[in-house]
C-alpha positions in Angstrom: 75.9 134.9 124.1 74.9 133.3 127.7 77.1 130.8 129.2 74.9 127.9 128.7 74.5 128.5 124.8 78.2 129.1 124.7 78.7 125.8 126.4 76.1 123.8 124.1 77.7 125.2 120.9 80.5 122.7 120.5 78.1 119.6 120.9 75.6 121.1 118.4 78.3 121.5 115.8 79.5 117.9 116.6 75.8 116.9 115.9 75.5 118.9 112.9 78.7 117.3 111.3 77.5 114.0 112.4 74.3 114.6 110.4 75.9 115.6 107.3 78.5 112.9 107.3 75.8 110.3 107.9 73.5 111.6 105.3 75.8 112.6 102.3 78.7 111.1 100.5 80.8 114.1 101.4 81.1 117.7 100.7 83.3 119.3 97.9 84.4 123.0 97.5 85.7 125.0 95.0 87.3 128.7 95.9 88.5 129.7 99.1 87.0 131.8 101.6 88.6 135.2 102.7 90.0 135.7 106.2 87.8 137.4 108.8 84.1 137.9 108.5 82.2 137.7 105.2 78.7 137.2 103.7 78.1 133.6 102.6 75.1 134.1 100.2 73.6 131.0 98.6 71.0 129.7 96.7 68.4 127.7 98.6 67.5 124.5 96.5 67.7 121.6 98.8 67.0 120.7 102.5 70.6 120.0 103.0 71.8 123.6 102.2 72.0 125.0 105.8 73.6 121.9 107.3 75.8 121.8 104.5 76.9 125.4 104.8 77.3 125.1 108.4 79.3 121.9 108.8 81.6 123.0 105.8 82.5 126.4 107.4 82.9 124.7 111.1 85.3 122.2 109.3 87.3 125.2 107.9 87.6 126.5 111.4 85.2 129.4 110.8 82.7 130.9 113.4 79.6 131.2 111.9 76.0 132.8 112.2 72.8 131.8 110.0 69.7 134.1 109.2 66.6 132.8 109.6 63.1 133.9 109.4 61.9 135.4 112.9 58.8 133.1 112.8 60.9 129.9 111.9 63.4 130.8 114.6 60.4 130.7 117.3 59.9 126.9 116.4 63.9 126.5 116.1 65.1 128.5 119.0 67.3 125.8 120.4 69.8 126.5 117.2 70.9 130.0 118.5 73.9 128.5 120.3 75.0 127.9 116.6 74.8 131.7 115.9 71.3 131.6 114.4 69.4 134.7 114.4 66.2 136.1 113.2 65.5 138.6 110.3 64.3 141.1 113.0 67.3 140.9 114.6 69.6 143.4 112.3 72.0 144.4 115.1 72.6 140.9 116.0 73.7 140.2 112.8 75.8 143.3 112.4 77.4 142.4 115.6 78.3 138.6 114.4 79.9 140.0 111.5 82.0 142.7 113.1 83.0 139.8 115.4 84.6 137.9 112.5 81.8 135.6 111.9 81.0 134.2 108.5 77.1 134.9 107.9 75.1 132.1 106.0 72.3 133.7 104.4 69.7 132.6 101.7 68.6 135.6 99.6 65.9 133.6 97.8 64.2 133.6 101.1 62.6 130.1 100.6 63.4 126.8 99.5 62.9 126.7 95.6 63.2 123.8 93.1 66.8 122.8 92.2 66.8 124.8 89.1 67.9 128.3 88.2 68.5 131.0 91.0 65.3 132.8 92.0 64.6 136.5 92.5 66.9 137.7 95.4 66.1 139.8 98.5 68.5 142.7 99.1 69.4 141.5 102.7 72.7 139.9 101.9 74.0 143.1 100.2 72.9 145.3 103.3 74.5 143.1 105.6 77.9 143.3 103.6 77.7 147.0 103.0 76.8 147.8 106.8 79.4 145.7 108.2 82.0 146.6 105.4 82.6 143.0 104.6 83.0 141.0 101.6 80.3 139.1 99.9 80.6 135.6 98.3 78.3 133.9 96.2 77.8 130.3 97.2 76.4 128.3 94.3 75.4 124.8 96.0 74.0 121.8 94.5 73.4 118.6 96.2 73.4 115.8 93.7 72.4 112.3 93.5 75.1 110.8 91.1 76.9 107.2 90.9 77.0 106.4 94.4 74.5 105.4 97.2 74.4 108.7 98.9 74.2 112.3 97.6 77.1 114.5 97.1 77.1 118.4 98.1 79.2 120.8 96.1 80.0 124.4 97.0 81.6 127.0 94.5 82.4 130.3 96.0 83.3 133.5 94.1 83.6 137.0 95.4 80.8 139.4 94.4 82.2 142.6 93.2 81.4 145.8 95.0 79.0 148.2 93.9 77.8 151.8 94.7 74.3 150.7 95.8 72.8 147.6 97.7 70.8 147.0 94.6 73.4 146.8 92.3 75.3 144.6 94.6 72.4 142.4 94.8 72.2 142.1 91.0 75.8 141.2 90.8 75.2 138.4 93.4 72.5 137.1 91.2 74.6 137.0 88.3 77.1 135.2 90.2 75.0 132.6 91.6 73.8 132.3 88.2 76.8 131.6 86.6 78.0 129.2 89.4 75.0 127.0 89.2 74.8 126.9 85.3 78.8 125.7 85.5 77.8 123.2 88.3 75.2 121.6 86.2 77.3 121.6 83.1 79.8 119.7 85.1 77.4 117.3 86.5 76.1 116.7 82.8 79.1 115.9 81.6 81.4 114.3 84.5 81.9 110.5 85.3 79.1 109.9 87.8 81.5 107.8 89.7 84.1 110.6 90.3 84.0 113.9 91.9 83.2 116.8 89.7 86.5 118.1 88.4 88.0 121.1 90.1 86.5 120.8 93.3 88.5 119.7 96.5 87.1 117.3 99.1 86.1 119.3 102.2 84.2 116.8 104.4 84.0 113.1 104.3 80.8 111.3 104.4 79.3 107.8 103.7 80.6 105.2 101.2 78.3 103.3 99.2 77.8 99.7 99.9 79.7 98.5 96.9 82.8 100.2 97.9 82.6 98.6 101.5 82.0 95.1 99.9 85.1 95.8 97.7 87.4 97.2 100.2 86.2 94.0 102.4 87.1 91.8 99.7 90.6 93.4 99.2 91.4 92.9 102.8 90.2 89.0 102.8 93.2 86.6 103.5 92.6 84.7 100.4 93.2 88.2 98.4 96.8 88.6 99.9 
């Protein structure tokens, strides 16, 4: 990475974290990422997805990279200091993984409605196999629940190895499908004013106005 881009990266990560903290109630995580490089293969059903992934992993003190369509990267080339690289830059992606980075990738290839996982391309499994790193299915939902701001939930599960890229991609599809179904089931049954059970807060965000008012009221002199 050029020296200028390396110098810009910390400020860009702070800006990204500020964006997520300012626009969401928070990010909650279930599952623990492994040490070293791995492939973070997620569904893409919300505008927030790449911002949540990068801010979460940075909060976990992990170096990251993110795969973007080459023609899209031509519009957003300023994101390269964050480790963003294009679909035509496979060697760069492998080098990032070999250096211990976490690769964020969206194998559906496009933003889809917030429903079941769509057909998956083989890129995530290909990178995991070629770099010799684990692949984790990241089932992600950004939900509007019982507070003013949306909440992001990320459920991580390791995808078992397979003998071929195609078989590993099929296992990824199964993991994402089951992870999203479990998230949707929890969302349908849980108290909307409480975080989904089984998830740990990973990144704090904004509080609703009613919570702020309640906090100010509790600290008022006449309440003491």
